[in-house]
N, C-alpha and C positions, 0 to 999 in steps of 0.2 A: 271724753272720759269714759273708759270702760269699767263697769262695776262687776265685782265678783267676790265670792267668799271661798275660803279654803279650809280644809281639814285634812288630817292624816290618819290613816288606819294604823292599827297596832303593828301590822306587818311592814309598814314603811311606805305604802302607796300614798302618794300625794294626790289629793282630789281637789279640783277647783270647779265652782259652780257659777255660771254666768246666766242671769235671768233675763229673758226677753219674752214679754207677754204678747208680742205682736205676731208671733209665728205659730203655725200648727205643727211645726216640725221640731225635732230635737237633734242636735249634733253631738257626736261623741268623738273625742280625739284622744288617742293614747300615744304618747311619745316615749320611746325607749332611748336611754342615754347610751347609745352605741351606734357607731358609724364605721366607715372604712378605716379611719385612723386607729381603731381599736383592734385591727387584725394583725396577725403575724405576717411578716414579709414573705414567708414561704407559703402562706395560705391566704391570699387576698381574694376579695369578692364575697366573703362570707356574709357580711351584713346585707348585701344586696340579694344574695341567694336566699337568706331568711325572709326577705320581703315576699319572695315567691312561696317558700315553704309554709309560711304562716296562713296561706290560703288553701293548703293541701289537706286539711282535715286535722282536727284536734282529738283529744283523748275520748270525748263523748259525742263529738259532732263530726261525722264523716265528711260533710260538705258544708263549707262556710257560707257560700253565696246563696244557696237555695233557700234556707229559712229566712235570710235577710230580704231576699227579693219577695218572698211570700208575705213578709211584713211591710212591703212597700218601701223598702230601703235601698240605698246604694252605698258603695264604699270604694275606697282606693287607698293607696299607700305610696310612699316614696322613701328613698334612702339617699343620704348625702355622706360626705366624709365625716360628718359630725353626729348625725342623728338618724334614727329610723322612725317614721311616723305612719300611724294607721288612723284613718278617719272614716266615719260613716254618718249618714243622715237618714232618718226615718220618721214616720208620723209619731207624734207625741204619745198617742194611745198604745203604741207598740214599743215604748222605750225599753221595757225590761228585756226584750229580745236582744238589744244591743249589749246589755250587761251580761247576759247569758253567753252570747257568742264570744265577746272579747275576754271574759274571765276564763272560759274554757281553754282558749289557746294560750293564755298566759299560764294556766295551770300546767299544761303539757301538750305538746304537739303529738300527733299520732305518727311517731317515727317509724318509718319502714324503708327498706331498700327500694321498694317500688316507687314510693313517693319521692325519695331523694333522686332516683334515676330520672324520673319524669321532669322534676324541676331543674336538674342539672342540664338536661337536654334543652329545656326552654331558655335557660340563661345562656347556654352556649350558642343557640340560634340567635339570641339577641346580640351577643358579642359579635358574631359574624356579620349580622345585618347592619348594625350601627357603627361598628368599630373597625372591621376588617374589609368589608365589601362596599362601604359607603365612601364617596370622595371626601377626603380630609378627615375620615373617621378616626384615625389614630393620632391626630394632631395633639390632642390633650394628653395622650400617653407620653408623647415625645416632650411636650412642653413641661409637664409636671416633673419628669425625670431630669430635665435640664435645669429647672429652677430649684428643686428640692433635692438635697443629697442625704439628709438624715431623717427629717420628719416624715411620717407616713402619708402626708399629703402628696408624696411623690408617686402614688398610684391612684387611679380613679376608682369610683365606687364599683364599677363593673368587674374590677380585678385587674391584676397585672397581665395575665395571659390566660388563654383557654386551658392550658394543661393543668394549672392549679385548680380550676373548677372541676375538670374531668376527674382528677385524682382524689377529690374530697371523699372521705370515708364517713360512715354513719356515726361512729363513736366520736369523731371530731365535731360533727354537727351537734350531737347531743351535749357535748361539753360546752360548746359555744352558747347554746340555748340556755342552759341552766346557769351559766355565768352572767349573762346579760339580760335575759327576758324574764325578769322577776319583779315583784312589787317595789322593792327597795330601789330599783333602777328605772322606775317608770313614773310618768305624770299622766293623770287622767283628767280631762276637762269635759264637763257636760254643759251644754248651752241650749236654752229654749224656755218655754213656759213651764218651768219646774220650780220646786221649792228645795231649799237646802236640805230639809229634813227627809224628803223622799229620795233625794240623791244619796244621802247618807245611809238610809235604810237599805237601798238597793246595792250600794257599794259594799256594805258590811255583809249582806246576804250572799253576793256573788264573788266578791274578791277577798273578803275577810279571812277565809280559811286557807288561802294560798300561802305556802311557805314564803317567808320574806326574801330568802336568798341572801347572799353576802354582798354588802356594798362594794361596788367596783371602784377600785382606786386606780385612776389613770396615771400611768408612768411613761410619758412619751418623750422621746428625745427631741429637744428644741432644735430648730434649724439654726445653725450658726450664721452670723452675718456674712453676706456674700462679699468677697474681697475683690472680685474682678468680673468684668462683663463676660457673658457666655453667649456663644452663637453656635447654631447647628443648622446644617442644610440637609434636606431630604428631597428625594425625587419620587414622584408617584404618578399614576395614570389619572390625572385630574384635569379639569377644563382650563383653569388658569392658575397662575402663581398666587399663593396666599402668604400673608405676613402675620406672624404672631409675636408680640412683644409683651413680656411680663416683668413686673417689678414687685418685690416684696413690700407688703404694707402691714399696718398694725392690726391686731386682733379685734374681735367684735365688741369688746367691752371697754374700749379706749376712745378718748376724744378724737385722735387722728383718723379713726375709722369713719366717723361722720364727715370729716373734712374730705376724706378720700372719696366717699360716696358722692359728695357734691362735685368734686373734680371730674368724676366720670360722667355726671350729667352735663357739665359744661363742655367737656372735651368731645364726647362721642355718643350721646344718647339722643337719637332723633335727627330729623332733617335740618334742624336749626343749629345743631351743635357745631363747634369750631372745626373739627376734623371733617365733617361731612361738607360743610360750606366751602372750606378751602381746598380739600384734596379730592372730593368727588365732583362738586359743581364747578369750581373755578379752574383748578389745575387738571382735573380729569385723570388723575393717577390711579384712583381706585374706582371700582364699580359699587362697592359697599365698604363701609368701615364703621366699627363700633368700639366704644371704650366702656369697660365694665369691671367689676371686681367679683371675686369668688364668694364673698359674704361669709367667710370661714370664721369659726369661733376662735381658733388659734390664728396667729399671723398668716394672712392669705396673700393673694396676688391681685394686683391691678393689671388689667390686660387691655392692649389695643390689638384688634384683629381686623384684617381687611383683605378683600379679594382685589388683586391688581388688575387694572384694565388691560385688555388685549392690546399689544403693541407697546406697552410701557414696561420698563424693567423693574424688578423687585428691589434692586439696589437704589434706584431713583425714588421709588415709593418709600423705602425705609428712611432715606435721607430727608424726605419731605416731612415724615412723621417726627423725626428728630428736630427739625426746624420749628415745627408747631409746639413741641415741648419746650424748646428754648424760648420761644415767644412767651409762653405761659410763665416761665421762670423769670424772664427779664421784665415783663410788664405786669404780671399778676392778672387779676380779672376785674371787670368793672362792677360797680354796685348793681347795675341792671342785670348782668349775667348771674351774679350771686343770688339776687332776689328771685330771678326766674327759676333757677335750679331749686331753690327752697320751695317755691310755689308748686313745682312739679312733685316734689317729695310729699308736701302736705296733701296734695290731691290724691297721690297714691295711697297714703295712709288712710285718708277718708274713704276712698273707694274700697279698700280692703275691709274696712270696718262695716261695710254694708252687708257682707255675706256672713251668715250665722256660722257656717263651717270655718270660714277664715278667722273669725273671732276666737272660736274654740281652739283652733290650731295655734294662733299667735299667743293666746294666754298661756297655753301649755308650754310653748317654746320659751317665753320669758321666765316662766317658773323654773324651767330646766336650767336656764342661764344663771339663775340665782334668786330672782324675785319677780313674780308676775306683775307687780306694781310698776316695774320699769316700762311696761307697755304704755303707760300714761305719761311717761317722761321723755319718750323718744323725740317728739316734735320739738321740745324745748332744747334738746341737745343739738338739733340741726340749727335752730334759731340762734344759738350761742356762737356759731362759727362765723368769724369775721373774715374780711379780706386778708388780714395779716395772718390769722391762723391757717387759712387755706393755702396761702403762699408758702408758709413755713413747712406745712405738710407736703406740699408739692416738691419743694426743694429736697426734702428728706427722702421722698419716694424716688423721684426721677434722677437719681445719681447714676452715672454710667456704670459704676462697678456693681450696682444693684440690679442690673438689667439682664434678661435672658431673651435672646432673639432667635426665633425659628423661621428659617427661610424654607417655605414649603413650595417646591418648584414642580411644574409639570414636566413629564419626560419628553 
């Protein structure tokens, strides 16, 4: 059970405090309720671009990293299709440095053509390195476009293409910032050997005068139910063929999400999983294979992804995956398989809770989803999944008309 207290500033900033007296460090996590799904289709990659811009200097602090490093701290950030997260950790005695740094870049970035050009170049190089020049790098661009036709999950966080990033103008960047990066759209969590009162005082001092901003009302087109199986074949200069299969699944706040998470554990997480044992070890059709899901807040994707073994055909590999899915739907799972998958989830939750920074991150994330108290209810939701619920969920997900298959073939 994770304990925390919460309060809200007059400008709408939600603040959570998690007290841990066993550490000399303090962790700060700021979560902004903006991700790639909040971008315009003609201007994708903005949320990820901001992840870089937020380190390029703010209105009163020209260099973010230098004062943090001088205070003995470290930081990082990440962007998903749903959220943008900034986190740092530093010695408790220098805690106010964290409030100073984070409040200043929430107040306003130091917008300049030079800073924008620098970060655009950085993002473009990242795009080229990881998505254009890397083997299978564009697979998720192709798979998302195949599976989604309406919802903005159809593009990845890096953006749809290089051109959109290169054409980004300063006024567009400013508009995006003041729309999303404001107190009313943020959650702050502070964790460490602190008191609620001192966090409240520092929050008021550093964040209290920042204009609240306008609450962002999300109006996203829901993805219509898929009516027919979709397939696409692409050829590229890659070492071996790769198979990507995706099915639509329920969103983060529903019971089927937890059942789907357990399905991915049983089917394709680790060397003892069904797909690995049958298709890698026994039939030797794949060299690697995994089953996972996107973890999306809105309805996401359950994915099976594998590299086909040299000398085997991707068609035979795909057929074997279909047979394993059929076996799941015909026979269900054993009590031992279900319990083992639950044990792995329980261990993962416990392991995550060992890290101060991870606790701050997770508390902020659950608050953003609706209520931080949900963090203490997660395990019970997994425990409640029975064999029958899991099989019902599997039958709803693994319908042929709900599938999208990408055959990624070597030239």
